[in-house]
C-alpha positions as a Markdown table, in Angstrom:
| # | Residue | x | y | z |
|---|---|---|---|---|
| 1 | Met | 20.0 | -61.0 | 58.0 |
| 2 | Arg | 17.2 | -63.3 | 57.9 |
| 3 | Lys | 15.7 | -61.4 | 55.0 |
| 4 | Met | 18.9 | -61.7 | 52.8 |
| 5 | Lys | 19.0 | -65.4 | 53.5 |
| 6 | Phe | 15.4 | -65.3 | 52.6 |
| 7 | Trp | 15.9 | -63.7 | 49.3 |
| 8 | Ser | 19.2 | -65.7 | 48.4 |
| 9 | Ile | 17.3 | -68.9 | 48.8 |
| 10 | Val | 14.5 | -67.3 | 46.6 |
| 11 | Ser | 16.8 | -66.5 | 43.9 |
| 12 | Leu | 18.8 | -69.8 | 43.8 |
| 13 | Leu | 15.4 | -71.6 | 43.6 |
| 14 | Ser | 14.4 | -69.2 | 40.8 |
| 15 | Leu | 17.5 | -70.1 | 39.0 |
| 16 | Cys | 17.2 | -73.9 | 39.5 |
| 17 | Phe | 13.6 | -73.4 | 38.1 |
| 18 | Ala | 14.6 | -71.5 | 35.1 |
| 19 | Ser | 17.1 | -73.8 | 34.3 |
| 20 | Ser | 14.6 | -76.6 | 34.4 |
| 21 | Ile | 12.3 | -74.8 | 32.1 |
| 22 | Ala | 15.3 | -74.1 | 29.5 |
| 23 | Gly | 16.4 | -77.6 | 29.6 |
| 24 | Lys | 19.6 | -78.9 | 27.8 |
| 25 | Thr | 20.5 | -77.2 | 24.4 |
| 26 | Asp | 22.7 | -78.2 | 21.6 |
| 27 | Thr | 23.7 | -77.0 | 18.4 |
| 28 | Ile | 24.0 | -77.9 | 14.8 |
| 29 | Leu | 25.5 | -76.0 | 11.8 |
| 30 | Ile | 23.9 | -76.9 | 8.5 |
| 31 | Leu | 26.2 | -75.9 | 5.2 |
| 32 | His | 24.0 | -76.2 | 2.3 |
| 33 | Thr | 24.5 | -75.8 | -1.5 |
| 34 | Asn | 21.9 | -76.3 | -4.5 |
| 35 | Asp | 21.9 | -76.1 | -8.3 |
| 36 | Ile | 25.8 | -76.2 | -8.6 |
| 37 | His | 25.0 | -77.3 | -12.2 |
| 38 | Asp | 28.7 | -78.6 | -13.1 |
| 39 | His | 30.3 | -75.0 | -12.1 |
| 40 | Val | 33.4 | -76.8 | -11.0 |
| 41 | Arg | 36.1 | -74.1 | -12.1 |
| 42 | Pro | 36.8 | -70.9 | -10.1 |
| 43 | Asp | 34.4 | -68.4 | -11.5 |
| 44 | Tyr | 35.4 | -65.6 | -13.8 |
| 45 | Asp | 34.2 | -62.8 | -11.6 |
| 46 | Gly | 36.3 | -63.9 | -8.5 |
| 47 | Val | 33.2 | -65.4 | -6.7 |
| 48 | Gly | 32.3 | -69.1 | -6.9 |
| 49 | Gly | 33.7 | -72.4 | -8.0 |
| 50 | Leu | 34.0 | -76.0 | -6.1 |
| 51 | Pro | 37.4 | -75.4 | -4.9 |
| 52 | Tyr | 36.2 | -72.5 | -2.7 |
| 53 | Val | 33.2 | -74.3 | -1.7 |
| 54 | Ser | 35.5 | -77.0 | -0.7 |
| 55 | Gly | 37.9 | -74.9 | 1.1 |
| 56 | Tyr | 35.2 | -73.2 | 3.2 |
| 57 | Ile | 33.6 | -76.3 | 4.2 |
| 58 | Arg | 36.8 | -78.1 | 5.2 |
| 59 | Gln | 37.4 | -75.1 | 7.2 |
| 60 | Met | 34.2 | -75.2 | 9.0 |
| 61 | Lys | 34.6 | -78.8 | 9.5 |
| 62 | Ser | 38.1 | -78.1 | 11.2 |
| 63 | Glu | 36.7 | -75.8 | 13.4 |
| 64 | Arg | 33.5 | -77.5 | 14.5 |
| 65 | Lys | 32.2 | -81.0 | 15.2 |
| 66 | Asp | 28.6 | -80.3 | 14.7 |
| 67 | Val | 28.5 | -79.7 | 10.8 |
| 68 | Leu | 26.1 | -81.4 | 8.6 |
| 69 | Val | 26.6 | -80.9 | 4.7 |
| 70 | Leu | 23.7 | -81.0 | 2.4 |
| 71 | Asp | 23.0 | -80.5 | -1.2 |
| 72 | Ala | 19.4 | -79.8 | -2.8 |
| 73 | Gly | 20.0 | -81.1 | -6.3 |
| 74 | Asp | 20.9 | -80.2 | -9.9 |
| 75 | Val | 24.6 | -81.0 | -9.4 |
| 76 | Ala | 24.8 | -81.7 | -13.3 |
| 77 | Glu | 24.6 | -79.9 | -16.5 |
| 78 | Lys | 24.8 | -76.2 | -17.7 |
| 79 | Gly | 28.5 | -75.5 | -16.6 |
| 80 | Asp | 32.1 | -76.0 | -17.5 |
| 81 | Met | 33.5 | -78.1 | -20.6 |
| 82 | Val | 35.5 | -80.3 | -18.5 |
| 83 | Ala | 32.6 | -81.4 | -16.5 |
| 84 | Phe | 30.5 | -81.9 | -19.6 |
| 85 | Ala | 33.2 | -84.1 | -21.1 |
| 86 | Thr | 32.9 | -86.6 | -18.0 |
| 87 | His | 29.2 | -86.4 | -18.2 |
| 88 | Ser | 29.0 | -84.7 | -14.8 |
| 89 | Glu | 30.9 | -87.5 | -13.1 |
| 90 | Met | 33.7 | -85.4 | -11.9 |
| 91 | Thr | 31.4 | -82.9 | -10.2 |
| 92 | Tyr | 30.1 | -85.8 | -8.1 |
| 93 | Glu | 33.8 | -86.7 | -7.6 |
| 94 | Ala | 34.3 | -83.5 | -6.3 |
| 95 | Leu | 31.3 | -83.7 | -3.9 |
| 96 | Ala | 33.2 | -86.7 | -2.6 |
| 97 | Arg | 36.2 | -84.7 | -1.8 |
| 98 | Ile | 34.1 | -82.1 | -0.2 |
| 99 | Gly | 32.5 | -84.6 | 2.2 |
| 100 | Tyr | 28.6 | -84.1 | 1.7 |
| 101 | His | 26.4 | -86.2 | 4.2 |
| 102 | Ala | 23.3 | -86.3 | 1.8 |
| 103 | Gly | 21.7 | -84.7 | -1.3 |
| 104 | Ala | 18.5 | -84.8 | -3.3 |
| 105 | Pro | 18.5 | -85.5 | -7.1 |
| 106 | Gly | 17.7 | -82.6 | -9.3 |
| 107 | Asn | 15.6 | -82.6 | -12.4 |
| 108 | His | 18.6 | -82.1 | -14.8 |
| 109 | Glu | 20.7 | -85.1 | -13.5 |
| 110 | His | 17.6 | -87.0 | -13.6 |
| 111 | Asp | 16.4 | -86.3 | -17.1 |
| 112 | Phe | 20.2 | -86.5 | -18.2 |
| 113 | Val | 21.2 | -89.9 | -17.1 |
| 114 | Gly | 17.9 | -91.7 | -15.5 |
| 115 | Ile | 17.9 | -94.0 | -12.6 |
| 116 | Pro | 21.1 | -96.1 | -13.5 |
| 117 | Gly | 23.0 | -92.8 | -14.0 |
| 118 | Leu | 21.8 | -91.2 | -10.7 |
| 119 | Lys | 22.8 | -94.7 | -8.8 |
| 120 | Lys | 26.2 | -94.2 | -10.5 |
| 121 | Phe | 26.4 | -90.7 | -9.4 |
| 122 | Glu | 25.7 | -91.7 | -5.9 |
| 123 | Ser | 28.7 | -94.1 | -6.0 |
| 124 | Leu | 31.0 | -91.5 | -7.3 |
| 125 | Ala | 29.9 | -89.0 | -4.4 |
| 126 | Gly | 31.8 | -90.9 | -1.5 |
| 127 | Gly | 29.8 | -91.1 | 1.3 |
| 128 | Met | 27.2 | -88.8 | 0.3 |
| 129 | Lys | 23.5 | -90.5 | 0.4 |
| 130 | Met | 21.3 | -89.6 | -2.4 |
| 131 | Leu | 17.9 | -89.4 | -0.8 |
| 132 | Cys | 14.6 | -89.3 | -2.7 |
| 133 | Ile | 11.1 | -90.2 | -1.4 |
| 134 | Asn | 9.0 | -89.5 | -4.7 |
| 135 | Leu | 10.9 | -91.2 | -7.5 |
| 136 | Ile | 9.0 | -94.7 | -7.5 |
| 137 | Asp | 8.9 | -98.0 | -9.4 |
| 138 | Glu | 6.2 | -99.9 | -10.8 |
| 139 | Asn | 5.1 | -101.0 | -7.3 |
| 140 | Lys | 5.1 | -97.6 | -6.0 |
| 141 | Arg | 8.2 | -97.9 | -4.0 |
| 142 | Pro | 10.8 | -95.5 | -3.8 |
| 143 | Arg | 13.9 | -96.3 | -6.1 |
| 144 | Phe | 16.2 | -94.4 | -3.4 |
| 145 | Asp | 16.3 | -94.5 | 0.3 |
| 146 | Pro | 13.7 | -91.9 | 1.2 |
| 147 | Ser | 15.7 | -90.7 | 4.5 |
| 148 | Ala | 18.5 | -91.2 | 6.5 |
| 149 | Ile | 19.7 | -90.7 | 10.1 |
| 150 | Phe | 22.8 | -88.9 | 10.8 |
| 151 | Asp | 24.4 | -88.5 | 14.6 |
| 152 | Ile | 26.0 | -85.0 | 14.3 |
| 153 | Asp | 28.0 | -84.5 | 17.6 |
| 154 | Gly | 25.1 | -86.0 | 19.5 |
| 155 | Val | 22.3 | -84.4 | 17.6 |
| 156 | Arg | 20.2 | -87.0 | 15.8 |
| 157 | Val | 19.1 | -85.4 | 12.3 |
| 158 | Gly | 16.8 | -87.0 | 10.2 |
| 159 | Val | 17.1 | -86.1 | 6.3 |
| 160 | Ile | 14.4 | -86.5 | 3.8 |
| 161 | Gly | 14.9 | -86.2 | 0.1 |
| 162 | Met | 12.9 | -85.3 | -2.7 |
| 163 | Ile | 13.0 | -84.0 | -6.4 |
| 164 | Val | 10.5 | -81.8 | -8.4 |
| 165 | Ser | 7.8 | -83.6 | -9.6 |
| 166 | Arg | 8.8 | -85.5 | -13.0 |
| 167 | Lys | 6.2 | -86.6 | -15.6 |
| 168 | Glu | 6.9 | -90.6 | -15.5 |
| 169 | Asn | 7.4 | -92.9 | -12.3 |
| 170 | Cys | 7.4 | -89.9 | -9.6 |
| 171 | Leu | 4.7 | -88.7 | -7.2 |
| 172 | Asp | 3.0 | -85.5 | -8.0 |
| 173 | Lys | 3.5 | -82.6 | -5.6 |
| 174 | His | 0.5 | -83.4 | -3.4 |
| 175 | Glu | 1.6 | -87.1 | -3.1 |
| 176 | Thr | 4.8 | -86.2 | -2.3 |
| 177 | Ala | 3.9 | -83.9 | 0.3 |
| 178 | Val | 1.8 | -86.7 | 1.8 |
| 179 | Ala | 4.6 | -89.1 | 1.6 |
| 180 | Met | 6.8 | -86.6 | 3.1 |
| 181 | Ala | 4.6 | -86.2 | 6.4 |
| 182 | Arg | 4.3 | -90.0 | 6.7 |
| 183 | Glu | 7.9 | -90.2 | 6.5 |
| 184 | Ala | 8.5 | -87.4 | 9.1 |
| 185 | Glu | 6.2 | -89.0 | 11.6 |
| 186 | Arg | 8.1 | -92.0 | 11.4 |
| 187 | Leu | 11.3 | -90.2 | 12.0 |
| 188 | Glu | 9.7 | -88.1 | 15.0 |
| 189 | Pro | 10.4 | -90.4 | 17.8 |
| 190 | Leu | 14.0 | -91.5 | 16.3 |
| 191 | Thr | 15.7 | -88.0 | 15.7 |
| 192 | Asp | 16.1 | -84.4 | 17.4 |
| 193 | Leu | 15.6 | -82.6 | 14.2 |
| 194 | Ile | 14.1 | -83.3 | 10.8 |
| 195 | Val | 15.4 | -81.6 | 7.4 |
| 196 | Ala | 14.2 | -82.0 | 4.1 |
| 197 | Ser | 16.9 | -81.7 | 1.3 |
| 198 | Cys | 14.3 | -81.0 | -1.5 |
| 199 | His | 14.6 | -80.0 | -5.1 |
| 200 | Phe | 11.7 | -77.7 | -5.0 |
| 201 | Gly | 11.5 | -73.8 | -4.7 |
| 202 | Ser | 10.9 | -71.8 | -1.7 |
| 203 | Ser | 7.1 | -71.6 | -2.3 |
| 204 | Asp | 6.4 | -75.3 | -3.1 |
| 205 | Cys | 8.4 | -76.0 | 0.0 |
| 206 | Ala | 6.0 | -73.9 | 2.1 |
| 207 | Asp | 3.1 | -75.7 | 0.5 |
| 208 | Ile | 4.6 | -79.3 | 1.4 |
| 209 | Ser | 5.3 | -77.7 | 5.0 |
| 210 | Arg | 1.5 | -77.3 | 5.7 |
| 211 | Val | 0.9 | -81.0 | 4.9 |
| 212 | Ala | 4.0 | -82.1 | 6.6 |
| 213 | Pro | 4.4 | -79.9 | 9.7 |
| 214 | Asn | 6.9 | -82.3 | 11.7 |
| 215 | Ile | 9.5 | -81.1 | 9.1 |
| 216 | Asp | 11.9 | -78.4 | 10.7 |
| 217 | Val | 13.8 | -77.1 | 8.0 |
| 218 | Phe | 13.8 | -77.2 | 4.3 |
| 219 | Val | 17.0 | -76.9 | 2.4 |
| 220 | Ser | 15.6 | -76.1 | -1.0 |
| 221 | Gly | 16.6 | -75.8 | -4.7 |
| 222 | His | 15.5 | -75.6 | -8.2 |
| 223 | Ser | 14.4 | -72.1 | -8.4 |
| 224 | His | 18.0 | -70.7 | -8.1 |
| 225 | Glu | 17.1 | -68.3 | -5.3 |
| 226 | Val | 19.3 | -66.2 | -3.2 |
| 227 | Leu | 17.6 | -66.3 | 0.1 |
| 228 | Arg | 20.0 | -64.2 | 2.3 |
| 229 | His | 18.1 | -64.8 | 5.3 |
| 230 | His | 15.8 | -67.9 | 6.1 |
| 231 | Met | 11.9 | -67.7 | 5.5 |
| 232 | Arg | 9.6 | -69.0 | 8.0 |
| 233 | Val | 6.1 | -70.9 | 7.3 |
| 234 | Pro | 3.7 | -69.2 | 9.5 |
| 235 | Glu | 1.4 | -72.0 | 9.9 |
| 236 | Thr | 4.1 | -74.4 | 10.9 |
| 237 | Gly | 7.3 | -72.5 | 12.1 |
| 238 | Ala | 9.5 | -74.5 | 9.5 |
| 239 | Val | 12.5 | -72.7 | 8.2 |
| 240 | Ile | 13.4 | -72.6 | 4.4 |
| 241 | Val | 16.7 | -71.8 | 3.1 |
| 242 | Gln | 18.2 | -71.6 | -0.5 |
| 243 | Ala | 21.8 | -70.7 | -1.6 |
| 244 | Gly | 21.4 | -69.3 | -5.0 |
| 245 | Ser | 23.1 | -71.2 | -7.8 |
| 246 | Tyr | 26.5 | -72.1 | -9.5 |
| 247 | Ala | 28.5 | -72.7 | -6.4 |
| 248 | Glu | 28.5 | -68.9 | -5.8 |
| 249 | Tyr | 27.4 | -69.5 | -2.4 |
| 250 | Val | 27.4 | -71.8 | 0.8 |
| 251 | Gly | 24.2 | -71.4 | 2.9 |
| 252 | Arg | 24.9 | -71.4 | 6.5 |
| 253 | Leu | 22.0 | -72.1 | 9.0 |
| 254 | Glu | 22.9 | -72.4 | 12.6 |
| 255 | Ile | 20.2 | -73.8 | 15.1 |
| 256 | Val | 20.1 | -73.7 | 18.9 |
| 257 | Leu | 18.0 | -77.0 | 20.0 |
| 258 | Asp | 16.2 | -77.5 | 23.2 |
| 259 | Met | 16.9 | -81.1 | 23.5 |
| 260 | Asp | 14.1 | -82.0 | 25.8 |
| 261 | Ser | 11.3 | -80.4 | 23.8 |
| 262 | Glu | 13.3 | -81.0 | 20.5 |
| 263 | Lys | 12.2 | -77.3 | 19.5 |
| 264 | Met | 14.5 | -74.8 | 17.7 |
| 265 | Ile | 15.0 | -71.9 | 20.0 |
| 266 | Glu | 17.5 | -69.9 | 18.2 |
| 267 | Val | 17.9 | -69.9 | 14.2 |
| 268 | Asn | 20.6 | -67.9 | 12.4 |
| 269 | Ser | 21.3 | -68.0 | 8.6 |
| 270 | Glu | 23.5 | -66.4 | 5.8 |
| 271 | Leu | 24.7 | -66.7 | 2.5 |
| 272 | Val | 28.6 | -66.8 | 2.4 |
| 273 | Pro | 29.8 | -65.7 | -1.2 |
| 274 | Met | 32.6 | -67.8 | -2.2 |
| 275 | Asp | 35.0 | -64.8 | -2.6 |
| 276 | His | 38.2 | -65.8 | -4.0 |
| 277 | Asp | 40.0 | -63.2 | -1.8 |
| 278 | Thr | 38.6 | -64.2 | 1.3 |
| 279 | Ile | 37.7 | -67.8 | 1.2 |
| 280 | Pro | 40.6 | -70.4 | 1.4 |
| 281 | Val | 40.8 | -72.5 | -1.7 |
| 282 | Asp | 41.1 | -76.3 | -1.6 |
| 283 | Gly | 44.6 | -76.3 | -3.5 |
| 284 | Pro | 44.8 | -80.1 | -4.1 |
| 285 | Met | 41.2 | -79.9 | -5.8 |
| 286 | Leu | 42.1 | -76.9 | -8.1 |
| 287 | Gln | 45.0 | -78.9 | -9.2 |
| 288 | Trp | 43.0 | -82.0 | -10.0 |
| 289 | Ile | 40.4 | -79.8 | -12.0 |
| 290 | Arg | 43.1 | -78.2 | -14.0 |
| 291 | Ile | 44.8 | -81.6 | -14.8 |
| 292 | Lys | 41.4 | -83.1 | -15.9 |
| 293 | Glu | 41.0 | -80.1 | -18.2 |
| 294 | Lys | 44.1 | -80.3 | -19.8 |
| 295 | Glu | 43.4 | -83.8 | -20.3 |
| 296 | Leu | 40.0 | -83.9 | -21.6 |
| 297 | Thr | 39.4 | -80.4 | -22.9 |
| 298 | Pro | 42.6 | -78.5 | -23.7 |
| 299 | Glu | 40.9 | -76.0 | -25.7 |
| 300 | Ala | 38.6 | -74.7 | -22.9 |
| 301 | Ser | 41.5 | -72.4 | -21.5 |
| 302 | Arg | 42.4 | -71.0 | -24.8 |
| 303 | Ile | 41.6 | -67.1 | -24.9 |
| 304 | Ile | 39.6 | -66.3 | -28.0 |
| 305 | Ala | 38.2 | -62.7 | -27.2 |
| 306 | Ser | 38.1 | -60.0 | -24.6 |
| 307 | Ser | 35.4 | -57.6 | -23.4 |
| 308 | Asp | 35.4 | -54.2 | -21.6 |
| 309 | Val | 32.0 | -54.6 | -20.5 |
| 310 | Met | 29.6 | -57.4 | -19.1 |
| 311 | Ile | 27.7 | -58.9 | -21.8 |
| 312 | Gly | 24.2 | -60.4 | -20.6 |
| 313 | Pro | 22.3 | -63.2 | -21.8 |
| 314 | Ala | 19.9 | -61.3 | -24.1 |
| 315 | Gln | 23.0 | -59.6 | -25.8 |
| 316 | Val | 24.7 | -63.1 | -26.3 |
| 317 | Gly | 21.3 | -64.1 | -28.0 |
| 318 | Gln | 21.7 | -61.1 | -30.3 |
| 319 | Leu | 25.3 | -62.2 | -31.3 |
| 320 | Ala | 24.3 | -65.7 | -31.8 |
| 321 | Ala | 21.3 | -64.6 | -34.0 |
| 322 | Thr | 23.9 | -62.5 | -36.0 |
| 323 | Ala | 26.2 | -65.5 | -36.1 |
| 324 | Leu | 23.4 | -67.8 | -37.4 |
| 325 | Arg | 22.7 | -65.3 | -40.2 |
| 326 | Glu | 26.3 | -64.7 | -41.4 |
| 327 | Tyr | 27.0 | -68.6 | -41.2 |
| 328 | Gly | 23.9 | -69.6 | -43.1 |
| 329 | Asn | 24.3 | -66.5 | -45.5 |
| 330 | Ser | 20.5 | -65.6 | -45.1 |
| 331 | Asp | 19.1 | -62.2 | -44.6 |
| 332 | Val | 17.6 | -62.8 | -41.0 |
| 333 | Gly | 19.0 | -64.8 | -38.0 |
| 334 | Phe | 16.9 | -65.9 | -35.0 |
| 335 | Cys | 17.8 | -66.9 | -31.5 |
| 336 | Ala | 15.4 | -67.7 | -28.5 |
| 337 | Ala | 17.6 | -66.5 | -26.2 |
| 338 | Asp | 15.4 | -67.2 | -23.0 |
| 339 | Gln | 15.3 | -70.9 | -24.1 |
| 340 | Val | 18.8 | -71.3 | -25.5 |
| 341 | Ile | 21.1 | -68.8 | -23.8 |
| 342 | Arg | 22.1 | -69.9 | -20.3 |
| 343 | Ala | 24.8 | -67.4 | -19.2 |
| 344 | Gly | 26.1 | -64.0 | -20.2 |
| 345 | Leu | 29.9 | -63.3 | -20.9 |
| 346 | Pro | 32.0 | -61.7 | -18.0 |
| 347 | Ile | 34.5 | -58.7 | -18.2 |
| 348 | Gly | 38.0 | -59.4 | -19.3 |
| 349 | Arg | 40.0 | -62.1 | -21.4 |
| 350 | Leu | 37.4 | -64.6 | -22.5 |
| 351 | Asp | 38.5 | -68.2 | -23.1 |
| 352 | Val | 36.4 | -71.1 | -24.9 |
| 353 | Asn | 35.0 | -72.2 | -21.6 |
| 354 | Ala | 33.1 | -68.8 | -21.2 |
| 355 | Phe | 31.5 | -68.9 | -24.7 |
| 356 | Phe | 30.7 | -72.9 | -23.9 |
| 357 | Arg | 28.8 | -71.8 | -20.6 |
| 358 | Thr | 26.6 | -69.4 | -22.4 |
| 359 | Gly | 24.9 | -72.4 | -24.3 |
| 360 | Gly | 26.1 | -75.4 | -22.4 |
| 361 | Glu | 25.8 | -78.6 | -24.0 |
| 362 | Arg | 23.1 | -77.1 | -26.4 |
| 363 | Gly | 25.9 | -75.6 | -28.4 |
| 364 | Tyr | 28.7 | -78.2 | -28.5 |
């Protein structure tokens, strides 16, 4: 009897000790996109489009309180005619409808509209903060807030933004990494988790992590990588994610945090395809896009061809070269497909918008 009491006490003490080691835990779900590139319409192959991105994110927000929504840049250009007709402004208006917390600018919107245009995009995006540490003025000061802190259901998350280095008024990659390290050190005592929303590819993010080891997560972009599971930087333990491009996926990163040590003790990630058969659609957004298209680019939905096979970008380049030769009444036609053509043509009935996407604003 005494032995039983003794071992009961030992077991109870062991449980208490283990509990004290584990500490308090909390969770956060980061939903992320990158390189949307004006793909506001539902896509032709039944996967993608902002009405489905919105439907999925809204569903997650209705089910959980611990959701942080981020974008890693290149929202603008290379997409649908109606978005082009609004100079990408409607794409940022769509982000406002979805309810992003923060995002970084990409090279396409920066080079397209410059700093004043980016400021306008931020104002159109509702409460989404555009963060960027490495776009600087003549006094070397950031032109945007470099970071922001969000309270996500009790978890304090610091988010730092950055853009792939530009030729003028921008820090280079190493300078950006040093600035990121400095900002992360400043945020460290104020936050439980530090996330970089950055328009850099995964390999560049890994390089920056080695200089800025206090950053826990890199939500990356620019390189259009379909990272179905997160990467780890061996030297720092930082997590890197990226969600392809063209609103075809929403990245889902679930983190369990030890709130005492402020360490990630469990990380799970996946890319969720925006499948039209399984993802709920945001009906009001879809209707809004259709109304905008009818008003601004009514020709976009006009069917002009059909195809029984997928036509890749190289084949589109051949078609373009043939068209140029015939139009110019010449013997030879040239098209540098890798420089001019941005997309192929899907199977099925093809509207004007599908052809517009192949070259984007370059052929408008």
